[in-house]
C-alpha positions, 0 to 999 in steps of 0.5 A, spaced: 542 505 478 540 512 480 532 513 480 530 517 473 525 523 474 522 527 469 520 534 470 516 538 465 522 539 459 527 536 464 529 529 464 535 526 468 537 523 474 535 526 481 542 528 482 542 532 476 535 535 477 538 537 484 544 541 481 539 545 477 535 546 482 540 549 486 543 553 481 536 556 480 536 558 488 531 552 489 535 548 493 535 540 492 531 535 496 535 533 503 536 526 502 540 523 508 547 520 506 546 512 505 538 512 504 536 510 497 530 512 493 525 507 493 523 504 486 516 507 484 511 505 479 507 511 476 499 509 475 495 513 471 488 516 474 483 511 472 476 508 473 475 501 476 470 497 479 471 496 487 467 493 493 468 497 499 471 493 505 468 493 512 462 489 514 455 491 512 448 490 513 441 491 509 435 491 513 439 489 519 442 483 517 449 481 514 450 483 507 455 483 502 458 490 500 455 492 493 460 493 487 461 501 486 465 505 481 471 509 483 476 514 480 483 514 483 488 520 482 495 519 479 499 514 484 506 512 485 507 506 489 513 502 491 514 496 485 515 491 491 514 490 498 519 493 503 525 488 504 529 486 510 535 490 507 531 496 506 527 496 513 534 495 516 537 502 514 531 505 518 533 500 524 540 502 524 538 509 524 534 508 530 527 510 527 524 503 527 523 497 531 528 491 530 525 485 526 525 478 528 529 473 525 535 473 520 532 473 513 536 475 507 536 482 505 532 481 498 526 478 501 520 482 504 520 485 511 514 481 515 512 481 522 510 488 521 505 492 525 501 498 522 505 502 527 512 499 525 510 501 517 508 508 519 514 509 523 518 507 517 514 511 512 515 517 517 523 515 517 523 515 509 519 521 508 524 525 513 530 522 510 528 523 503 525 530 503 519 527 500 512 524 503 511 517 503 505 513 506 501 507 506 496 506 501 489 506 502 485 500 501 482 503 494 489 505 492 491 498 493 485 495 490 486 499 484 494 498 483 493 490 484 489 490 478 487 483 476 491 480 482 485 483 486 481 477 489 474 479 491 473 473 496 466 477 498 463 476 491 462 469 492 454 467 491 454 463 497 456 469 502 449 472 501 447 467 506 443 471 511 445 466 517 451 469 520 454 463 522 453 460 515 456 466 512 462 466 517 464 458 515 463 460 508 468 465 508 473 461 512 472 455 507 473 460 501 479 463 504 482 457 506 482 454 499 486 461 497 491 459 502 493 453 500 495 456 493 500 461 497 507 459 499 508 459 506 514 463 507 517 470 504 520 469 497 525 474 494 523 480 490 520 478 484 518 471 485 511 472 484 512 476 478 509 483 475 502 485 474 499 489 468 502 495 472 509 493 473 508 492 481 512 485 483 509 480 488 502 484 489 497 479 492 503 474 493 505 470 499 506 477 503 499 481 505 500 488 506 498 493 511 493 499 508 492 506 511 484 504 511 480 503 517 475 498 519 468 500 517 461 498 519 456 501 514 449 499 511 446 498 504 440 502 503 434 500 499 437 503 492 443 498 494 448 504 496 453 503 501 454 508 507 459 508 513 456 508 519 462 507 524 469 507 523 475 504 528 482 506 526 484 501 531 483 496 526 486 496 519 484 493 512 490 488 510 490 486 503 493 480 499 490 474 497 484 476 500 482 482 504 482 481 512 482 486 518 487 486 523 488 490 530 494 495 528 499 493 533 499 486 531 506 484 528 504 476 527 497 475 525 498 467 525 499 469 533 492 472 533 489 478 532 485 477 525 478 480 526 475 476 520 477 471 516 483 467 515 490 470 518 495 472 513 501 468 513 506 473 513 505 481 514 509 486 510 507 493 507 509 497 501 508 505 500 506 510 496 508 517 494 503 522 497 499 526 492 501 533 496 509 531 494 507 530 487 503 537 487 509 540 490 514 537 485 509 539 479 509 546 481 517 546 482 517 543 475 513 549 472 519 554 476 524 550 473 521 550 466 520 557 466 527 558 468 530 554 463 527 558 457 531 564 459 537 560 462 542 555 460 544 550 465 
């Protein structure tokens, strides 16, 4: 089914909108032959409670990050993780590394490094004329909604003993692991959350664009970032963890904190800059339509 867009007063399929743009001298988006636009879910802006990722200290001792209020901008995210079939188009175009195994086309692509995911986002952006990227950790948590598991919020993790704290985290995440399926399942196996996103926090963990951070919590309980390491990225799924950006199979090593993900994939978001350009284009189309019939 062709993707449907709503631009101001104009509602139609993308080819119809492209034709209108061409007639107005605006030019259609350059979508490469054989490339399909991803199925996107639009999320309205909103406020939510969020526990920042990373390692924090208070008075020089390990501490759990406090919950803070966050506000997101409107967001459009892929309805499901990038599948083997979708990723293979990037491989065929010579823009992505060939994956391992022979999984069915409708299961999430796994054994993906952060750099592999970034390469796919760059290829999809070039092929569609739009701008796609990995979501930030904050965006992912907002999109996950009630399916986000706050493993850091357990009272026992408030222990000031680093060894006890690490053991408590490991045991809690192991319990989470036992409830997940060890093998990737076809799209939709884990159902949709309240935003309509499929399989989020299912058995496939997802890369985000956020870097690992270390911070401190002041006397008022306010967190602040001290150092950032972008060689390590935040990974979200049934729990939050942190992986070096070149790791493709977390079970083979490289998990910097907690239990390694069973499978590691990704989904993308449509960049806000593109949405702003599209809104500007919509205004031009709407103004033109007031004096011209298409």
